[in-house]
C-alpha positions in Angstrom: 82.2 15.0 48.8 84.1 12.0 47.5 82.2 8.7 47.8 83.9 6.2 50.2 84.7 3.0 48.4 83.8 -0.2 50.3 86.6 -2.8 50.7 84.6 -5.3 48.7 84.3 -2.7 45.8 87.9 -1.7 45.7 90.0 -2.1 42.6 92.5 -4.6 44.1 89.6 -6.9 45.0 88.2 -6.6 41.5 91.6 -7.4 39.9 92.0 -10.5 42.1 88.5 -11.8 41.3 89.1 -11.2 37.6 92.3 -13.2 37.8 90.4 -16.0 39.4 87.8 -15.8 36.6 90.5 -16.2 34.0 92.0 -19.1 35.8 88.6 -20.9 36.0 87.6 -20.2 32.4 90.9 -21.6 31.0 90.7 -24.5 33.4 87.2 -25.7 32.4 88.1 -25.3 28.7 91.5 -27.0 28.8 90.9 -29.6 31.5 87.1 -30.2 31.7 86.0 -30.8 28.1 86.2 -27.3 26.4 83.4 -25.7 28.3 83.4 -22.0 29.3 82.0 -22.4 32.8 82.3 -18.8 33.8 81.3 -17.1 30.5 78.0 -18.5 29.2 78.0 -16.7 25.8 80.5 -19.3 24.4 78.4 -22.2 25.8 75.2 -20.7 24.3 76.9 -20.6 20.9 78.1 -24.2 21.2 74.7 -25.2 22.4 73.1 -23.7 19.3 75.7 -25.2 17.0 75.1 -28.7 18.4 71.3 -28.2 18.2 71.6 -27.2 14.6 73.4 -30.4 13.8 71.0 -32.6 15.7 73.6 -33.6 18.4 71.3 -33.5 21.4 73.7 -35.2 23.8 76.4 -32.7 23.0 74.0 -29.9 23.3 72.9 -31.0 26.8 76.6 -31.0 27.8 76.7 -27.2 27.3 73.2 -26.7 28.6 73.9 -27.9 32.2 76.5 -25.2 33.0 74.2 -22.5 31.5 71.4 -23.7 33.9 73.8 -23.9 36.8 74.9 -20.3 36.1 71.3 -19.1 36.2 70.8 -21.0 39.4 73.9 -19.3 40.9 72.4 -15.8 40.2 69.2 -16.7 42.0 71.2 -18.2 44.9 73.3 -15.0 45.2 70.2 -12.9 45.5 68.7 -15.2 48.1 72.0 -15.2 50.1 72.2 -11.4 50.0 68.6 -11.2 51.3 69.3 -13.7 54.0 72.5 -12.0 55.3 70.7 -8.6 55.2 68.1 -9.9 57.6 70.5 -12.0 59.7 73.9 -10.3 59.7 76.9 -12.6 60.6 80.4 -11.8 61.7 81.8 -11.8 58.2 80.7 -9.5 55.4 78.2 -11.4 53.2 80.5 -11.1 50.2 83.3 -12.6 52.3 81.1 -15.6 53.1 80.5 -16.1 49.4 84.2 -16.1 48.6 84.9 -18.6 51.4 82.1 -20.9 50.0 83.6 -20.6 46.5 87.0 -21.7 47.7 85.4 -24.7 49.4 83.6 -25.7 46.2 86.8 -25.3 44.1 88.6 -27.6 46.6 85.9 -30.1 46.0 86.2 -29.8 42.2 90.0 -30.5 42.5 89.1 -33.9 43.9 86.8 -34.8 41.0 88.8 -36.9 38.4 88.8 -35.8 34.8 86.7 -37.7 32.4 83.1 -38.8 32.9 82.6 -36.4 35.8 83.7 -33.3 34.0 80.1 -32.1 33.6 79.7 -32.1 37.3 82.9 -30.1 37.8 81.7 -27.6 35.2 78.3 -27.2 36.8 79.9 -26.5 40.2 82.2 -23.9 38.8 79.5 -22.3 36.7 77.3 -22.1 39.8 79.9 -20.5 42.1 81.1 -18.1 39.3 77.5 -16.9 38.9 77.3 -16.3 42.6 80.5 -14.3 42.4 79.6 -12.1 39.5 76.2 -11.4 40.9 77.7 -10.4 44.3 80.6 -8.3 43.0 79.1 -6.1 40.3 80.8 -2.7 41.0 84.4 -1.5 41.6 85.5 2.0 42.3 81.9 3.2 41.4 81.9 1.4 38.0 79.7 -1.5 37.0 82.1 -4.4 36.1 82.2 -8.1 35.5 84.8 -10.4 37.1 84.3 -13.6 35.1 83.9 -12.3 31.6 85.4 -9.5 29.5 83.0 -8.4 26.7 81.2 -5.8 28.8 84.5 -4.6 30.3 86.0 -4.2 26.9 83.1 -2.2 25.7 83.0 0.1 28.7 86.8 0.5 28.8 86.9 1.5 25.1 84.0 3.9 25.5 85.8 5.7 28.4 89.0 5.7 26.4 87.2 7.5 23.6 85.7 10.0 26.1 89.2 10.8 27.4 91.0 11.0 24.1 88.4 12.6 21.9 86.1 14.5 24.4 88.8 15.4 26.9 86.9 14.0 29.9 89.6 13.7 32.6 87.7 11.3 34.8 87.2 8.9 31.9 90.9 8.1 32.0 90.8 6.4 35.4 87.7 4.4 34.4 89.3 3.2 31.2 92.3 2.0 33.1 90.0 0.2 35.6 88.3 -1.7 32.9 91.4 -2.5 30.9 93.1 -3.5 34.2 90.4 -6.0 34.9 90.8 -7.5 31.4 94.6 -7.7 31.8 94.1 -9.5 35.1 91.6 -11.9 33.6 94.0 -12.7 30.8 96.9 -13.1 33.2 94.8 -15.7 35.1 94.1 -17.6 31.9 97.8 -17.6 31.0 98.8 -19.0 34.3 96.1 -21.7 34.1 97.2 -22.5 30.6 100.8 -22.9 31.5 100.2 -25.1 34.5 97.1 -27.2 33.5 99.3 -29.7 31.7 101.2 -30.4 34.8 98.5 -30.3 37.5 95.4 -31.5 35.6 92.3 -31.3 37.7 94.3 -29.8 40.6 94.9 -26.6 38.5 91.6 -25.3 39.8 93.2 -24.7 43.2 95.2 -21.8 41.6 92.0 -19.8 41.7 91.8 -20.2 45.4 95.0 -18.0 45.8 93.5 -14.7 44.4 90.1 -15.5 46.0 91.8 -16.0 49.4 93.8 -12.7 49.1 90.6 -10.9 48.1 88.8 -12.4 51.1 91.6 -11.1 53.4 91.6 -7.6 51.9 87.9 -7.2 52.7 88.5 -7.1 56.4 
């Protein structure tokens, strides 16, 4: 019997969340001081480089979003546990998307400059909550705010399809590469418009997040 896919684990929702992830990563890099607030590998590398050169203040600049991301993972697990015990009208994942949109609206009001670190912390926190809450689409483990794991999995399933002839691997490869394409599309859109909209560019991510919220009903 074919497994029924939950609305929150459907491919369209995954593509929309990946697009939002691309928008936010490009936004924090281009507008908020060259920080990858949704993908912490880059921040960890930059943290290590600055530590190696004795630049402690610069290292701390990258440490804060890393810590905020970790806190976001913990918060997501606590929220999931809370909503399991006390169900509300909305699906718990919808509540998380709604909260993320509110936080991004707040970030759009923070002027660029000295408060960039605060904006990056807020985005890192909400991105962690998102990636921890949406970890599977169409039965495949995926990430919506980073691409390394998706690239590895997509290429593995492409190999299985082309070399081993596994028919089901084709659809899984398309899923992972689709998420990557959607992520890059979000980054392109953010890159094109960040020069014109500045700190308000973050509101672009609210569009795919809002559509994903509606598709989960």
